[in-house]
N, C-alpha and C positions, 0 to 999 in steps of 0.2 A: 342145123338147129336141133337141140334136144326137145323132146315132147314129154311133158310131165303134167300131172294134175296139180295146178297151182293152188296153194293155200297159204295162209299167214304163217302157220308153224313151219311149212317147208321153206319159205323165204327166210325165216329166222335161223334155220339150220344151215342153209346153203353157204358155203365159204367161197364160192366163185366170185372173182372180182376182175375178170379180164375183159369185160364188156360183151360177153356172149349173150345171145338172145335165146330165151327158153319159151317155147310155145305151149299153150294150154291145151291139154287133152280134152277138156270139157267143151270149149268154145273155139272153133277154128278161126284164126285171125287175131285172137287175143294173146299177147305176149308180155314178157317182162325182160328188160335189159339189166344185166347184173354188172354194175360198175363198182369201182373201189369204194366210192363214197355214197352210192345211191342205188336203189332198186326202182326202175322207172317202168311203169305200165304203158303199153302202146298197142295200137292196132296196126297190123301189117296185112294189107289186102290190096285189091285193085278196084278202080272205078272207071268204067268205060274203057277198059284195056290199059289204063295207066296205073302204075304202082303208087300206092299210098301208104305212108307211115304217119301215124298221128299219136302224139303223146297224150296220155290221159291223166297223169299225175304220178307222184312218187309215194312209194311205201316207206314208212307206215302211216303217213298223213292220211292216206286213203287205204282201206283194206282191200283184199283180193275180191271179195264179193261185191263191194261197191264199184271197183274198177271193172269187174266183169259185166255188171249191169250197164255201166257207161259204154262199154265196148259193144254191147248188144244194140244200143241205140245208134252208134256210129255205123256198125255193120248193116243195120237195117237201111240206113240212108244209102250206103254203098250198093247194096243189092238192088235198090230202086234206081240206080244210075245217077244219084245225086251226090255231089261232093259235100261231106259233112263239115268242111273247114269253115265255110261262111256262116252256117248255123251256129257253130261253136263260138265264133267271134261275136255274134249278136247277143250271146248270153253273158258276156263279160260284164261284171258289175262296175259301177262308177266307184271312185275313191270314197265317196260318202257312204255308199252301201257296203264297201269292203271292210270298213272299220268294225262295225258290229259283227259281221260275218267272221272276221279274224278273231275277235275277242271271244265269240261264242265257241269257235273251234278250239281255241287254246284254253277255254274255261277260265278266262281272266275275270277279275272282280269288276263290278260296276264302276268303281273308282278309276280303274285303268281305262275303261271305255270312255269315261268323261275326260280324262287327261289326254288320251290320244285324239279324240274328236276335237278338243280344243286346240291341240297342236296343229292338226290339219287345217282347221278353219282359220287359224291365226297366221300360220306361216306358209301354207301351201294352198291358199284360197283359189288361185286360178285353175287348179287341177281338181277341185272338189267334185265337180259334176262331170268330169271327163272319164272315159273308160280307163281301166287300169293300164292299157297299152300306152297311155300318154306318159307314163312314168319312165320315159326314156327319151332319147333325142337331145339335140343341142339346146333347145329352149329350157327343158327341165334341168339339164346339167348346169346351165348358166344360173338358173334360179337357185339350185342347191349351192353353187359356189358363193353367190351373194348372201344366202342364208348363213353359210358357215363363216363368212367374213364379218358379218354385221350383227350377229346375235351372240348372246352370252354363252360361255362355254357349257354350262349345264343344259341350256336349251338345245344347243347343237348336239350334245350327247344324246338327248332324248330323241331329237328329230332324225338324226342319222340312224339311230338304232331302230326307230319305228319304220322308216322308209326301207331299210334293209330287210327287216322282218316281213313287211308286206310283200316286197319283191320276191323273197324266198318262198313265201306262202303261195302267191299266185303262180309262180313258176312250177311249183309242185302240184297244186290242185288243178290248175287250168292248162297245164301242159305248155306253158310259155317259156321263153328264154330271155327275159329282160335282164339287162345289165344294171348293176347298182352304180349310179353316178358318183356316190361318195367314195367307192373303191378307186375309181379313176382319179378323182381329186386327190385322194391320199397318195396314190402312186406318183402323182405329179408334184407332191409336196405343197399342195394348196389348201390343206386342212389345218386349222389351228391346233394347238396342243390340247390334249384331252383334259377335261375338268379334273382337278385334284380333289381328293376327299377333304371335307371341312376339318380344320384342326380343332381339337378339343379346347374349349375356352376355359372350362372349370378345372382348376388344378387341385391337388390334394390339400395344399396349404390354404385354399379358399373355403374348405368345407365348414370350419367353425362359423365363419361369417355368413355363409350360405344358410346354415342351420338356424342361426339367430334370426335371419330375415324371415324364415318360414314360420316362426312363432308370432309374427306380426300380420300374417295373412289369415284367411279363413281356415278353420280346422279341416274342412273337406279338401281344400286346395293343398294344404300341408300334407295330409295323408296321401294324396295322389302322388305328389313329388317324392315323398319318402318311399312309397311302394315301388315306384319306378327305379329308384336307386337300389333298393334291396333285392329286386327281382331281375332287373335288366329287361323288363318288358318294354316293347315298343309303345309309343304314346297311344296309338289306337287300341292296342291290346289291353292296356290298363284302363283306358277311358271307357271301354265298352263292357267292362266286367259287370255281371249281374250276380245276385245272390245264388242263382242256379249254378253258377260256375264254381261256387265255394262249397266244398264238402268237409265240414269240420270233423265229422266222425272218422273219415278216412284220412284226414289231414292232407287234402289234395286241392290245389287250385288248377282249374282247367280252362284252356282257351281254344275254342274250336276254330275261330276265324283268324288266321295268321297271315303274315306277308308271304311266306313260302307255301301256303296252302296245307301245311302239315299240322294237325292238331297238336297242341303243346300242353304240358302239365308240369307243375312244380310242387314240391312238398311245402306244406304250410309250416314254416319255422316259428319259433316263439316271437320273433320280431314282426313277422308278417301277421301272426295270429292276433296280436293286439290291435293292429290297424284294421284288419278285416272284420273282426267282431264289432268294433266301434262303427264301422261303415254299414254293416249288415243289420244292425239293430233296428227293428221296426219296419223292415222292408219285406216285400213279397218276392217270390221267385223271379218275377219278370222285371223287378226294379233294378235300375243301374246304381252301382255303388257311388259313382261320381257324377250323378246327374247335376247339372248346373255348373260344373267345372268346365271352363273353356280351355281346351288343349292348345288353342292358338294364342291365348293371352296369359295363361297361368304363370309362365316364366317371367313375363314382364311385370306381373304383380309383385313377384318376389324381388325383382331388381329394383323396383321403386321403393321397396322397404329396406334396401341396403345390401341385397345379395350381389355378389360379383356377376358380371355378365356370363350367361350360360345358355345353352340350348337343351331341350329335353333329351336329345340323343346323347348329350354329354353324360347323362346319368347311366345310360347303358354302357357307354365306353368306360366310365369310371369303374363299374363293376367288373368288366372284362380285364381292365388294367390291373385292378387289385388282385383278381384271381391269378393273373400271370405272375405278379410279384410274389404271391404266396406259393408259386410253383404248382398250381392246380393244373392237371393234365388237359391237353387240347380237347380230348373226347368229352370230358366232364364239362368244360366251359361251353363247348358247342351244344351239349345237351341242355345246360342251364339257359343259354341264349336262344335255343331253337335255331341255330345257325347251320345251314347245309354245307357239308364238306365239298370241296371242289371235285369235279369229275375225275381228276387224276389221282385223288386220294381214295383208292379202292378200299383200303382197310377201314377207314372211318365212314365211308359212304355206304358200304355194302355189308361189312362184317361186324363192326362194333355196334352194339345196341344196349344202351343203358336205361334203366328204369328210374323211377322216382327216388327210391331209397339209395340208389347208387350215387346220387348227387346231393343228398341231404347233408352229409357231414361237410362237404366242400362249401356248399351254399351257406351253411351256418358259420363257417370259419370266415368266409368273405364278408358276410354281414356284420360279424363281430368286429372285424378290422375296420369296416366303414363306420360303424357306430363309434369306435374309439377315435377315429379321425374327425368325426363331427364335433367332438368336444374340444373346447379350448385347451391349450397346453397346460395351463395351471390346474385344470380339473382332472387331468389324466394321472394315472398311477405311475410310479417310477418305472415299472416294466413297460408301460405303453410308450415311453420315450425312446426306447431302443428300437431302431428301424433296421 
């Protein structure tokens, strides 16, 4: 075994992936195993003459200093002649306690905590107050099988993803080796097909009828829907806008709280300026622009006034589709939509960085095309009829 002074920068630099164990020069008995896909902290010592190896967790979910502190406690028990395994098991949280711990560690939003807690209480109630080691075995596997067969595809996607994430988390943090029952079910061909993305209901030809219906609902509701169409904002991002998020002097709209956790900003174009100034009039910095607008019912209000069936997310998809047809580049569209590039796309994930002014011309072009399509054919100019 190699002996090194373990640190987070060292583990980040090491390229070893052959499973070798590196001992810590600072704390005797504290080690890390270097595998291809993980860096696992462990204690390698003896208790009453018997060899003991105990997993502490995986890097980088826990850092070197945290793992070293955990190793000190384990080694203290060993030096006293007591096995630390039983004490470790007694500290395991229940599934009910694990949800907030996981969400806190992953820095998830309160909305995610509420969703996951509801999922566990609704679909995995028998295991809520059991220790996390109960997430294995024949009984839990059979429950997962029934859940997958008798629940809607979208709920199954959420449930299997949550259980898988929790199992990976406890394996890493608590040094366990629980198997994911959904992996076994999938290998046996017992899982239903994955949920397919919802098809866009609102088509380009429907836009004049959709726009006419907006004139029959409240002005605030109309402005909310038009702003979502012109910006591609998600419904919560638009619904939670305050006057403090609007800087007319710099021409910037800012959204701090986003789905992917990355602050977002867009240039205020002339079409957006008209809507935003109307909504900001008479408000203070803490006031919401669309207070009183129900994001859950605003689309149904428009449908009752003659709009074709649509979902709020259709407006985001419409902007993206229009941008693609106008041959706007992927990097610019991602920047407008605040969409994270896949991990495999190193160029756009790590190298390409676009500012507000980089996307202003493309956004104005997309908005102009959308505004044209919102008008009935007989109102469009001759050039507008050429697609």
